N, C-alpha and C positions, 0 to 999 in steps of 0.2 A: 742707789735705786731711787728713781723719781716716783712721785705719787701715782702718776698715770700708769706706770709699769705695775705697781703693786695692785692697784684697783683692777687693771686688766687681768691679772692673774686670778683674782677672785671671781671676776665676771666670767672667765673662761674655765673655771674650776681647775686651774693649774696650780695646785697647792701641795706639791710633793714635799714641801718643807713641813707640812703639818704632821705631827706625831700622833699616832692612834692610841697612845698610852702616856701616862705620866713619865716625865723625863727621869731616868734612873739616877742621874747626878743630883737632881733636886732632892730626891729621897735620901740619897747617901750623904749629902754635904750641907743641906739646909741648916742643920743644927749648929754649924760653925758660925752662923750669924748671931746666935745667942739672943734671938728675939722671943719674947713671951708669946704664948698662944693668942692672947687677946690683941696683940699689936697690929697696927696697920702695915700692910706690905704692898709693894708696887711691882707690876709686871709690864714693862714698856713693850710696845709693838707686839701685842699678845696674840693677835689672830683669834682663833677659837680654841686656844690651847687648853688641854686638860690639866695643865699645871695650875691653872686658876682654881679648879675644883679641889685638887689635892691641898693647896694652901688653905682654902676655905675649910676643908675637913680637919685641918690642924687647929682650927679655932680662930684663925686670923680674920681680920677685916681686909678684904682683898680689893685692890684697885688696879684695873687694867686700862690701857689706852690702845685703841686700834682705829686705823683710818677707814677700813672697809665696813660699810653698813651690812654687807652680806655676811662677813665674818661674825659681826656682832649678833646678828639675828640667828645665824646657825648655832652659835655657841649656846644660846639659851634654849633653842628648840631641841637641839640634839641631846642636851642634858636634862630635858624635861623640867626646866625651871620657868616658873611664872615670874613676870617682872613688870615694873612700871617704867615708862619712858617719858622724859621731859627735856626741854631745851635748857641748856645751861651755858650762857655766853656762846663760845665758839663750838660747843660740843652738844651732841645728843647723849644724854645720860640715861643708861639702862641700869636699873637697880633692883636687886632682890636681897632682902635681909642684909647680910654682911658682905655682899659682893656687888661691886659697881664697875661697869664698863663704860668708859668715856669714848664715844665714837667721834673721831676727829683727828686733827693734825697734832702729833706729839709736840711740835714746836710752838703750839698755842697754849700748852700747859703753863701754869704759873705756880709760884710757891704756895699760893693758897690751896690749890688742888692737892698738893702733897704735904700739907702742913703737919699731918699726924703720922706720916710714913716713917717706919723705923728699920725697914729692910727692903732690898730690891733683888729680884731675880731676873737676870738678863741672859736668856738662852739663845735668842735668835734676833736680837736687835742690832748690836754692834756689827755682827758679821753679815747682816743684811745690807749694810751701807757701804758705798765706795769711800775711798780715803778722805776726800774733801768733806763729805757729809758726816763721817765718823768724828772728825774734830768738832764740827758744829753740834752734833748730837751730845758728845761728852760735855762740852762747855755748857750747853743748855741744861743737861741733867744735873750737873754740879751746882748750877745757879739756882735751881728750884728745890733741890732736896734739903731737908732739915740737916743742920750740922750734926755730925756723928752717925749718919745713916750708913750702914754697911751694905755691900753689894756682893752677891754671888754671881760671877760672870763666867759664861761658857764661850769658848772660841774654837775655831778650826785653824790649822796651819797646813799649808801645802804650797807648792810652787805655783804662784799666781799666773805665770805664763802658760800653764797647762790647763787652766780653767778660767773662763771669763768671770764667773760669779754673777749674781749671788748664789750660794753663800760665798763671801769673800774671805781670803786668808788674812788673819790678824796675828802677827807674831808677838813674842814677849817684849821685844824692844819697843814696839809701838804701844803696847799696854803701859809700859813704864812712862813713855812720853805723855800719853793721854791722862794718866791717873796719878802719877807719883807726887804731884804737888798737894794732893788732898787725901791720899790713901797710902797705907802700908800694904804692899802687894805680896800675897803669898800664893804660890802654886800648890794646889791641893791634889791635882791629878793630871797625868799626861799619858796618852796611849795612842799608838797607831791603830786606827779603826777602819782602814781601807777595805779590809775583807768584809766588813759589814755593809759596805756601799758599793756593790758591783757596778752600779751605773757610773760611778766615778772612775773606777779602774778601767772600764770599757772605753772611756774616752781618753785614756792615756795618763791619768794621775798615777804617780809612783809612790806617793806617801800621803797620808791624811792623818794628822795629829789632832786629837781632841784634847782640849785642856780646860781645866776648871780652876778659877782663881777666887780667892777670898780677898776682897778689897775692904780693908779695915780703916774706917774713916778716922782722920785726926779729929780731935775734939774741938778744934778751932778751925775756922774757914781757912782754906789753902791760899 
């Protein structure tokens, strides 16, 4: 997914990927990361996700990064949050209390931005990207996360030839290739959810597996 495509979706309000409630897997499995309430947590490619609010309500210091200025503005306005905005290098930083949204390109993030992060929630980042960008995304994420930071990762699996994407299919074998040098990978949940997405069944998808992984970081860099 190129930046122009993403920005055009927001400009044209084509945001079917946006969930109108907190992700149920976040609620069910977040505790597996074993991060204290006061810890800093990171949500990449966050859009205007309500998952940010849930994490904030758990007591976390929440950091999101999002390319679209529209998404960033709508996040704060729709949740009734007052905030300050200032320029921070390559980003417009929108901040309120313990919640910060950096509006800009994920690939411009540095280790300094994430220096206090102890947990990551990736619901729709990896699966939003085509294969060549997935490798770049994971390499960059691993290069800027503090050593020992765990990740809760959600993916979808389906026959890629049946759907162009995004969202893209990312299977377990690819998860191993992308992450096994730095993380112990544990599958927490797997279920066919096609019945919950009639729009995908109507275009010919025969199976849609939703999976949740715990990526437990090795204590030394991979």
